MIZARO-665949 format. One line per 2 residues: number of its first residue (from 1); their letters; for each residue x, y, z of N, C-alpha, C. Coordinates in steps of 0.001 Angstrom, whole numbers. Example, Ala and Ser with C-alpha at 12.3 -4.5 7.8 and 13.67 -1.06 7.14 Angstrom:
MIZARO-665949
1) as) 13190:-5690:7800:12300:-4500:7800:13200:-3300:7800 ~ 12850:-2250:7080:13670:-1060:7140:12900:30:7870
end
This chain:
MIZARO-665949
1) xx) 88131:115228:98194:87861:113721:97730:88216:113463:96224 ~ 89024:112366:96129:89588:112052:94541:88484:111085:93927
3) xx) 88519:111472:92581:87528:110473:91769:88140:109130:91669 ~ 87235:108144:91263:87718:106758:90795:88469:107016:89575
5) xx) 89595:106100:89430:90432:106268:88557:90172:105043:87350 ~ 90537:105496:86194:90425:104229:85130:91806:104433:84461
7) xx) 92174:103458:83560:93404:103335:83014:93402:103709:81540 ~ 94359:104080:80891:94364:104615:79541:94258:103302:78521
9) xx) 93868:103789:77294:93718:102810:76382:95163:102257:75831 ~ 95081:101158:75038:96362:100549:74712:97473:101624:74230
11) xx) 98769:101492:74589:99668:102306:73974:100975:101412:73754 ~ 102139:101942:73231:103141:101104:72811:104331:101065:73838
13) xx) 103754:101469:75151:104701:101466:76341:105242:100047:76580 ~ 106558:99780:76626:107073:98472:76925:106796:98099:78477
15) xx) 107121:96801:78648:107138:96339:80155:108322:95585:80315 ~ 108789:95832:81665:110169:94969:82011:109641:93885:82903
17) xx) 110221:92830:82360:110037:91545:83112:110836:91644:84378 ~ 110048:91344:85649:110649:91088:86882:109883:90027:87609
19) xx) 110445:88885:87583:109696:87514:87825:110348:86995:89056 ~ 109487:86436:89927:109911:85634:91183:108903:84513:91136
21) xx) 109249:83471:91818:108361:82254:92054:108318:81911:93527 ~ 107256:81338:93939:107089:80872:95306:106189:79718:95151
23) xx) 106396:78673:95953:105410:77593:96087:104959:77313:97536 ~ 103844:76962:97833:103381:76589:98969:102554:75442:98912
25) xx) 102579:74708:100095:101688:73650:100431:100416:73959:101110 ~ 99426:73112:100971:98140:73552:101558:97894:73521:102941
27) xx) 98578:72639:103752:98462:72611:105228:98800:73710:105897 ~ 98536:74053:107221:98800:75249:108048:100327:75245:108282
29) xx) 101003:73896:108338:102361:74028:108590:103218:73978:107309 ~ 102567:74015:106281:103185:73683:105050:103727:72339:104779
31) xx) 103192:71313:105643:103368:69982:105585:102201:69216:105980 ~ 101910:68208:105249:100832:67295:105696:101041:65718:105174
33) xx) 100514:64922:105813:100440:63560:105495:99027:63158:105225 ~ 97867:63986:105406:96578:63489:105510:96180:63405:104090
35) xx) 95172:62410:103796:94790:62233:102385:93749:63309:102120 ~ 94009:64477:102006:93085:65598:101774:93526:66427:100628
37) xx) 92659:67165:99894:93191:67988:98839:93908:69154:99309 ~ 95083:69483:98660:95804:70601:98921:96104:71312:97607
39) xx) 96618:72480:97753:96921:73364:96377:98300:73747:96679 ~ 99056:73151:95495:100444:73568:95260:100421:74791:94442
41) xx) 100925:75939:94846:100795:77031:94072:102104:77846:93798 ~ 102101:78512:92655:103311:79290:92268:102906:80650:91515
43) xx) 103798:81599:91754:103455:82808:91387:104591:83496:90571 ~ 104200:84170:89413:105202:84962:88656:104573:86413:88531
45) xx) 105625:87339:88545:105268:88612:88141:106002:89410:86940 ~ 105345:90249:86386:105804:91109:85385:105529:92530:85603
47) xx) 106412:93278:85396:106268:94767:85840:106129:95823:84588 ~ 105348:96472:84648:105318:97710:83506:106565:98613:83893
49) xx) 107527:98825:82818:108538:99487:83095:108275:101018:83489 ~ 107298:101540:83165:106909:102800:83549:106671:103038:85014
51) xx) 106567:101789:85845:106280:101960:87170:107638:101220:87737 ~ 108536:101033:87195:109930:100274:87666:110485:101051:88916
53) xx) 110477:102441:88906:111132:103222:89974:110355:102971:91186 ~ 109144:102495:91235:108368:102184:92441:108131:100638:92699
55) xx) 108631:99779:91773:108582:98391:91970:107328:97839:91564 ~ 106456:98413:90853:105164:98081:90329:104134:98407:91371
57) xx) 102869:98198:91045:101672:98521:91802:101035:97359:92329 ~ 101118:96056:91939:100560:94863:92352:101197:94364:93755
59) xx) 100334:93879:94582:101000:93376:95601:100079:91905:95971 ~ 100604:91038:96659:100066:89776:96927:100551:89106:98256
61) xx) 100035:88228:98618:100502:87250:99712:99998:85892:99514 ~ 100800:84935:99898:100469:83416:99826:100635:82982:101257
63) xx) 99657:82261:101699:99717:81756:103166:99191:80060:103138 ~ 99940:79431:103867:99620:77931:103947:98690:77794:104964
65) xx) 98064:78697:105589:97195:78418:106789:96007:77652:106315 ~ 95732:76570:107092:94566:75760:106827:94883:75121:105407
67) xx) 93916:75277:104672:94070:74613:103263:94780:75614:102286 ~ 94943:76880:102581:95726:77818:101759:94930:79021:101599
69) xx) 95625:80382:101483:95062:81613:101211:95891:82369:100293 ~ 95381:82804:99321:96050:83505:98126:95325:84875:98094
71) xx) 96002:85852:97782:95348:87146:97638:96227:88109:96778 ~ 95487:88834:95992:96037:89884:94990:95373:91170:95133
73) xx) 96281:92285:95265:95657:93753:95326:96490:94500:94164 ~ 95657:95004:93298:96081:95907:92160:96132:97321:92393
75) xx) 97117:98009:92706:96978:99468:93101:96622:100309:91890 ~ 95701:101240:92049:95254:102088:91064:96147:103115:90462
77) xx) 96907:103218:89502:97657:103875:88946:97414:105346:88932 ~ 96138:105774:88896:95691:107107:88662:96026:107913:89732
79) xx) 96441:107388:90904:96682:108120:92079:97983:108831:91786 ~ 98790:108293:90979:100381:109015:90676:100028:110496:90157
81) xx) 98918:110584:89541:98468:111867:89043:98311:113029:90089 ~ 98003:112373:91399:97840:113304:92709:99135:113131:93489
83) xx) 100232:112763:92875:101485:112617:93627:101397:111697:94768 ~ 100610:110577:94593:100634:109484:95602:101061:108232:94976
85) xx) 101917:107630:95563:102352:106267:95201:101291:105280:95280 ~ 100888:104729:94095:99785:103863:94101:100116:102649:94774
87) xx) 101358:102166:94916:101796:100880:95421:101568:100864:96798 ~ 101568:101941:97716:101694:101866:98963:100314:101214:99622
89) xx) 99162:101861:98871:97880:101404:99403:97692:99865:99405 ~ 98233:99259:98117:98028:97763:97887:98962:96934:98859
91) xx) 100133:97404:98939:101020:96887:99768:100766:96760:101125 ~ 100206:97828:101759:99663:97818:103127:98450:97106:103284
93) xx) 97583:97000:102314:96380:96194:102339:96710:94693:102473 ~ 97812:94170:101717:97886:92832:101509:98803:92519:102803
95) xx) 99628:93442:103301:100344:93030:104534:99430:92882:105855 ~ 98406:93816:105708:97443:93780:106909:96601:92334:106657
97) xx) 96283:92075:105502:95366:90792:105374:96226:89515:105662 ~ 97585:89685:105376:98387:88452:105752:98473:88291:107234
99) xx) 98528:89491:107934:98627:89443:109431:97232:88989:110076 ~ 96169:89194:109434:94908:88681:109846:94337:87323:109512
101) xx) 95068:86644:108766:94636:85412:108197:93973:84520:109429 ~ 94846:84492:110455:94382:83522:111662:93662:84288:112657
103) xx) 93245:85508:112378:92262:86091:113386:91062:85506:113678 ~ 90699:85404:114887:89641:84666:115263:88159:85221:114711
105) xx) 88104:86521:114517:86827:87078:114004:86869:86717:112381 ~ 87897:86730:111788:87918:86421:110445:87276:84976:110121
107) xx) 87723:83940:110918:87105:82746:110999:87130:82094:109562 ~ 88297:82550:108881:88334:81763:107466:87228:82285:106532
109) xx) 86896:83516:106534:85961:84140:105703:86478:85163:105030 ~ 86821:85036:103523:87590:86127:102803:87002:87453:102916
111) xx) 85644:87574:102938:84992:88961:103047:85305:89607:104305 ~ 85236:88895:105526:85574:89431:106645:87009:89983:106728
113) xx) 87964:89110:106128:89312:89459:106104:89625:90694:105272 ~ 88905:90773:104181:88843:92047:103463:88485:93290:104173
115) xx) 87304:93147:104973:86971:94274:105725:87842:94692:106695 ~ 88530:93701:107591:89491:94090:108533:90651:94650:108001
117) xx) 91283:94024:106814:92396:94544:106295:92266:95985:105766 ~ 91111:96085:105110:90728:97482:104514:90717:98489:105738
119) xx) 90162:98090:106700:89992:99122:107832:91233:99387:108530 ~ 92173:98653:108512:93448:98813:109154:94499:99459:108246
121) xx) 94064:99723:107023:94996:100275:105823:94822:101919:106108 ~ 96013:102548:106303:95935:103973:106340:96635:104844:105341
123) xx) 97229:104107:104411:97790:104668:103176:96624:105235:102312 ~ 96976:106401:101534:96165:106901:100741:96299:106238:99389
125) xx) 95115:105861:98756:95061:105222:97400:93889:104285:97280 ~ 93881:103473:96451:92899:102458:96079:93464:101219:95389
127) xx) 92519:100175:95418:93070:98952:94672:91922:98114:94412 ~ 92049:97228:93467:91217:96148:93161:91739:94905:94115
129) xx) 90843:94025:94513:91509:93015:95371:90644:91896:95090 ~ 91464:90680:95240:90952:89437:95046:91357:88407:96389
131) xx) 90646:87793:96938:90909:86917:97959:90465:85599:97767 ~ 91066:84479:97994:90408:83101:98013:91034:82279:99186
133) xx) 90368:81377:99713:90663:80529:100842:90353:79165:100043 ~ 91285:78251:100384:91082:76836:100078:90701:76121:101294
135) xx) 89446:75757:101663:88918:75401:102897:89024:74063:103113 ~ 90022:73408:103965:89867:72083:104515:88962:71826:105740
137) xx) 88731:72968:106419:87890:72704:107384:86287:72461:106991 ~ 86027:72982:105907:84593:72747:105305:84712:71189:104830
139) xx) 85708:70842:104352:85875:69622:103801:85588:68556:105027 ~ 86222:68807:106165:86010:67884:107307:84757:68016:107848
141) xx) 84051:69289:107914:82814:69289:108564:81818:69042:107800 ~ 81739:69437:106446:80688:69359:105710:80542:68148:104928
143) xx) 81571:67813:104190:81669:66817:103116:82813:65910:103393 ~ 82702:65475:104706:83803:64593:105312:83926:63197:104595
145) xx) 82881:62762:104049:82866:61591:103369:83461:61648:101941 ~ 83511:62872:101470:84167:62859:100078:85643:63495:100272
147) xx) 86522:62611:100419:87890:63126:100992:88615:63679:99755 ~ 88053:63585:98387:88924:64150:97349:88134:65631:96817
149) xx) 87233:66012:97716:86743:67339:97334:87165:68462:98403 ~ 87133:69690:97980:87445:70662:99055:86566:71898:98464
151) xx) 86600:72954:99242:85709:74294:99165:86687:75328:98886 ~ 86362:76237:97626:87192:77311:97346:86270:78440:97676
153) xx) 86646:79231:98639:85762:80441:98927:86425:81817:98407 ~ 85665:82596:97773:86256:83694:96957:85445:85077:97405
155) xx) 86252:86071:97486:85764:87393:97617:86661:88460:96757 ~ 85729:89102:95936:86512:89823:94755:85993:91144:94756
157) xx) 86956:92287:94654:86279:93561:94461:87168:94182:93168 ~ 86557:94309:92133:87379:94921:90964:87468:93890:89832
159) xx) 88730:94077:89221:88709:93277:87962:90061:92395:87952 ~ 90660:91954:89160:91343:90814:89520:90451:89627:89038
161) xx) 91005:88396:88754:90154:87479:88290:90884:85876:88761 ~ 89980:84923:88535:90314:83649:88966:89588:82705:87831
163) xx) 90366:81682:87316:89799:80601:86577:90044:79252:87126 ~ 89075:78411:87113:89126:77095:87418:89225:76196:86326
165) xx) 90164:75398:85942:90230:74479:84692:90172:73187:85311 ~ 89380:72494:84449:89122:70832:84698:89069:70220:83483
167) xx) 89942:69318:83197:89989:68505:82064:89900:69390:80663 ~ 90743:70406:80737:91026:71099:79365:89801:72077:79175
169) xx) 89033:72537:80222:87955:73399:80072:87903:74452:81357 ~ 87511:75707:80893:87255:76589:82064:85946:76244:82536
171) xx) 85830:75687:83888:84590:75499:84496:84029:76428:85371 ~ 84886:77441:85623:84448:78638:86590:85209:79867:86385
173) xx) 84538:81016:86116:85393:82209:85982:84738:83374:86689 ~ 85414:84081:87290:84839:85324:88094:84686:86452:87092
175) xx) 83633:87161:87037:83417:88456:86137:84084:89542:86951 ~ 84543:90649:85958:85134:91654:86609:83871:92647:87013
177) xx) 84161:93399:88077:83222:94420:88590:83716:95803:88051 ~ 82646:96514:87342:83162:97787:86795:82022:98893:87132
179) xx) 82570:100188:87093:81706:101373:87306:81197:101724:85713 ~ 82345:101534:84842:82216:101672:83377:83495:101258:82802
181) xx) 83613:101061:81458:84824:100462:80946:86298:101031:81506 ~ 87050:100047:81844:88283:100294:82672:88246:101164:83702
183) xx) 87096:101216:84369:87088:101788:85836:86519:100802:86829 ~ 87353:99914:87178:86821:98689:88161:86492:99316:89542
185) xx) 85596:98373:90208:85377:98727:91646:86649:98642:92313 ~ 86898:99520:93473:88055:99468:94061:87961:99849:95650
187) xx) 88708:99035:96367:88630:99460:97933:89587:100740:97833 ~ 89210:101781:98666:89924:103063:98645:89996:103612:100088
189) xx) 90936:104620:100171:91042:105317:101355:90052:106510:101364 ~ 89056:106690:100288:88329:107689:100232:86943:107153:100343
191) xx) 85963:107923:100734:84548:107436:101129:83932:106991:99651 ~ 84307:107605:98525:83769:107349:97429:83892:105894:96897
193) xx) 84945:105130:97236:85307:103744:96960:84307:102804:97471 ~ 84449:101493:97060:83775:100499:97644:84250:99834:98978
195) xx) 83257:98817:99517:83762:98380:100639:83624:96779:100537 ~ 84001:95985:101669:83725:94627:101594:82277:94274:101124
197) xx) 81303:95143:101351:79921:94721:101165:79574:94669:99563 ~ 80589:95330:98900:80337:95187:97507:81059:94078:96769
199) xx) 81858:93186:97508:82453:92175:96971:81479:91065:96436 ~ 82034:90595:95249:81367:89358:94889:81937:88103:95567
201) xx) 81022:87318:96096:81351:86231:97016:80767:85016:96579 ~ 81604:83896:96433:81153:82793:95842:81970:81425:96400
203) xx) 81396:80411:96351:82200:79251:96619:82222:78258:95483 ~ 83203:77341:95298:83089:76285:94393:83882:74958:95071
205) xx) 83246:73928:94528:83831:72723:95050:84948:72208:94159 ~ 86003:72043:94610:87216:71489:93680:87393:70035:93794
207) xx) 88051:69537:92671:88370:68048:92490:89821:67995:92332 ~ 90362:66831:92720:91677:66520:92532:92055:66561:90923
209) xx) 93025:67180:90510:93381:67520:89184:92914:68953:88580 ~ 92199:69568:89185:91659:70972:88987:93113:71857:88979
211) xx) 93147:72865:88092:94206:74007:87996:93380:75215:88458 ~ 94062:76099:89206:93451:77521:89609:94400:78440:88961
213) xx) 94030:79344:88180:94720:80404:87681:94094:81744:88185 ~ 94943:82391:88937:94500:83552:89618:95498:84863:89105
215) xx) 95003:85980:88696:95766:87083:88375:95210:88406:88369 ~ 96123:89491:88365:95533:90672:88167:95074:90997:86743
217) xx) 94440:92171:86507:93920:92212:85212:95017:92400:84211 ~ 96384:92631:84531:97408:92509:83609:97523:91194:82896
219) xx) 96913:89970:83516:96928:88846:82793:95730:88719:81950 ~ 94554:88880:82455:93180:88749:81826:93003:89679:80621
221) xx) 93627:90870:80868:93524:91929:79852:94223:91421:78504 ~ 95136:90489:78607:96174:90304:77538:96153:88920:77196
223) xx) 95580:87960:77812:95513:86526:77569:94026:86056:77524 ~ 93690:85357:76418:92381:84760:76304:92316:83412:77253
225) xx) 91084:83120:77664:90718:81918:78430:91398:80621:77702 ~ 91111:80721:76141:91560:79531:75553:93114:79378:75539
227) xx) 93876:80482:75681:95269:80533:75706:95750:80101:77141 ~ 94956:80433:78062:95275:79910:79434:95225:78545:79598
229) xx) 94206:77963:78971:93893:76349:79074:95076:75769:78201 ~ 95400:76129:76949:96398:75704:76229:97891:75714:76764
231) xx) 98164:76998:77361:99443:76996:78141:99508:76357:79340 ~ 98699:76140:80254:98747:75480:81259:98642:73969:81159
233) xx) 98113:73527:80162:98060:72121:79739:99370:71650:79313 ~ 100438:72420:78889:101738:72144:78470:102440:71768:79626
235) xx) 102114:71964:80857:103136:71890:81972:102465:71118:83055 ~ 103302:70164:83566:102891:69383:84895:103156:70253:86184
237) xx) 104202:71031:85895:104627:71881:86994:103846:73322:87150 ~ 103302:73529:88217:102792:74925:88311:103738:76098:88233
239) xx) 105032:75949:88693:105955:76998:88414:106132:77239:86917 ~ 106403:76245:86015:106491:76481:84731:105479:77038:84010
241) xx) 104056:76517:84400:102963:77189:83999:102618:78510:84080 ~ 102869:79012:85513:102796:80326:85911:103819:81243:85141
243) xx) 105050:80685:84989:105980:81526:84154:105614:81693:82758 ~ 105089:80644:82230:104689:80888:80884:103681:81671:80606
245) xx) 102507:81747:81502:101485:82584:81547:101890:84173:81580 ~ 102815:84334:82752:103267:85620:82917:104051:86188:81617
247) xx) 104899:85327:80870:105571:85633:79837:104767:85913:78576 ~ 103695:85165:78398:102727:85330:77328:101810:86615:77543
249) xx) 101621:86862:78724:100759:88197:78924:101679:89431:78783 ~ 103109:89476:79226:103898:90400:78853:104150:90568:77487
251) xx) 104298:89481:76760:104531:89668:75194:103341:90312:74634 ~ 102082:89877:74834:100892:90307:74237:100707:91824:74801
253) xx) 101086:92208:75902:101046:93573:76308:101807:94617:75458 ~ 103067:94092:74825:103834:94904:74146:103505:94864:72544
255) xx) 102652:93992:72307:102215:93848:70746:101288:94698:70309 ~ 101513:95811:69635:100547:96857:69271:99582:96237:68238
257) xx) 99932:95021:67829:99107:94617:66541:98182:93351:66943 ~ 98326:92882:68303:97586:91864:68802:96235:92296:69133
259) xx) 95209:91557:68698:93773:91886:69114:93482:91363:70352 ~ 93709:92028:71467:93739:91418:72737:92399:91382:73370
261) xx) 92114:90649:74497:90809:90780:75239:90515:92362:75567 ~ 91491:93055:75980:91359:94395:76223:90957:95328:75008
263) xx) 91689:95077:74026:91181:95894:72733:89780:95503:72169 ~ 89571:94264:72260:88253:93865:71799:87122:94351:72695
265) xx) 87412:94437:73992:86232:94990:74826:86181:96459:74657 ~ 87307:97073:74441:87154:98509:74105:86576:98853:73059
267) xx) 86550:98110:71919:85729:98466:70792:84391:98216:71021 ~ 84045:97174:71747:82709:96820:71993:82030:97938:72780
269) xx) 82896:98836:73581:82319:99779:74314:82410:101223:73660 ~ 82653:100944:72273:82750:102422:71443:84015:103149:71407
271) xx) 85129:102463:71943:86485:103138:71645:87193:102565:70490 ~ 87448:103257:69558:88257:102691:68393:89011:103858:67806
273) xx) 89565:103432:66584:90452:104434:65736:89639:105388:65093 ~ 90149:106615:64688:89434:107777:64100:88588:107038:62657
275) xx) 87683:107715:62356:86787:107234:61201:87628:106998:59965 ~ 88624:108005:59586:89619:107880:58397:90278:106638:58587
277) xx) 90773:106211:59689:91551:104914:59661:90533:103812:59617 ~ 89460:103828:60056:88479:102615:59869:88089:102622:58331
279) xx) 87976:103579:57608:87853:103527:56126:89006:102849:55490 ~ 90231:102943:56031:91494:102264:55537:91524:100845:56024
281) xx) 90503:100280:56804:90400:99015:57236:91068:98863:58503 ~ 91390:99952:59337:92126:99665:60517:91307:99671:61740
283) xx) 91549:99206:62830:90852:99193:64221:91842:99348:65300 ~ 91229:99682:66490:92062:99576:67663:92415:98238:68026
285) xx) 93777:97988:68209:94314:96725:68490:95648:97215:69496 ~ 95887:95850:70086:97232:96232:71091:96817:95477:72259
287) xx) 97783:95166:73084:97812:94724:74448:97848:95707:75360 ~ 97626:95537:76671:97510:96779:77735:98853:96573:78503
289) xx) 99814:97380:78507:100877:97387:79258:100394:97546:80751 ~ 100845:96808:81805:100412:96786:82967:101323:95922:83907
291) xx) 101303:95952:85257:101891:94908:86163:100993:93730:85915 ~ 101751:92513:85907:101058:91204:85636:101508:90528:86870
293) xx) 100459:90001:87604:100734:89046:88782:99790:87669:88312 ~ 100534:86641:88301:99971:85180:87980:100122:84314:89118
295) xx) 99229:83626:89557:99340:82551:90548:98574:81330:89856 ~ 99360:80280:89874:98889:78865:89308:98871:77884:90444
297) xx) 97640:77203:90631:97602:76279:91679:97011:75040:91211 ~ 97595:73913:91738:97217:72700:91356:96525:71840:92480
299) xx) 95386:71312:92278:94681:70496:93406:95113:69137:93316 ~ 95854:68715:94569:96405:67393:94687:95775:66723:95870
301) xx) 95823:65451:95923:95154:64599:96750:95826:64407:98112 ~ 97092:64562:98011:97966:64293:99421:99452:64713:99098
303) xx) 100076:65031:100021:101481:65493:99899:102391:64823:100973 ~ 103259:63990:100572:104149:63323:101599:105270:64195:101703
305) xx) 106119:63738:102629:107261:64738:103198:108265:64963:102109 ~ 108551:64124:101162:109328:64332:100229:108895:65253:99070
307) xx) 107675:65257:98687:107109:66270:97819:106992:67611:98623 ~ 106817:67552:99858:106783:68904:100829:108054:69486:100693
309) xx) 109169:68713:100779:110557:69268:100641:111024:69592:99388 ~ 110679:69184:98518:110907:69558:96891:110153:70789:96708
311) xx) 108819:70972:97045:108047:72142:96813:108763:73396:97586 ~ 109139:73183:98858:109711:74259:99494:111152:74706:98868
313) xx) 111790:73700:98226:113100:74208:97669:112774:74995:96472 ~ 111644:75065:95929:111242:76016:94738:110809:77409:95214
315) xx) 110915:77758:96423:110660:79008:97027:112079:79867:96781 ~ 112253:80242:95540:113574:80920:95241:113121:82238:94165
317) xx) 114038:83095:94301:113757:84460:93622:114550:84095:92222 ~ 113729:84154:91168:114250:84141:89761:114413:85315:89027
319) x) 114456:86477:89877:114489:87667:89054:116033:87959:88695
end
């Protein structure tokens, strides 16, 4: 049985940008003429160059089923020390989840989807996992009179995260789950890991104009919430916003003098430079080189056929 793994403190490791973008529309077919909220979403990736030979360890999928389904899995890099490719577990987990989205037993419940996808994964390894469903069925069934509202269902194990931005403020943020500093909860092939029962599960009502930012810890370890707000506010297009956040996180991760969210948290947990460096006025700083996955979604009231076609044309590889 292998132990839970944690990541090293900030180093000067460089990261290699490997970016791709995709857009999807909220309805099941990718097209809708209903006056219901939908999420137009775009994703960008940045890869730690130390993992370039295996393509990085983050995995994700985006589905337009019902209101929309987004998921990120961050493979735990410590498995490489056991000669196990950490990417395989997260990739298989996301592949299984993608195939189970329309499963009758899942019934549009992210926690059940997590359980079934985990049970079907045979690769050795572990991953932090984040799933969210944008639920139009709840809109129709429960709050049908409020046509500009929708329900976001969330299930999270570990330190991937999500922010909901409204009118220039973060109105909702998911907290990371940790055993101790830099050792997050993780679904695993081993008994020692967590299960779907350990997931943080919550719902939030969205409004037209809300922005959803979802990412692996490579984003939130390197970018502050106020930077997420200021960066996304500069762009009307979710594609450009996602790219800008991925670029910012990558730049911060390579900056050894940047006082990142990760280095601040490390110091608060007792990790710092040696005493003699403190006497000289130095402190632990630097970003955290890592794979970076960023998804930006915009909540909109309706999508006509022209907007649908334009969004689909944005499904291109920018690498």
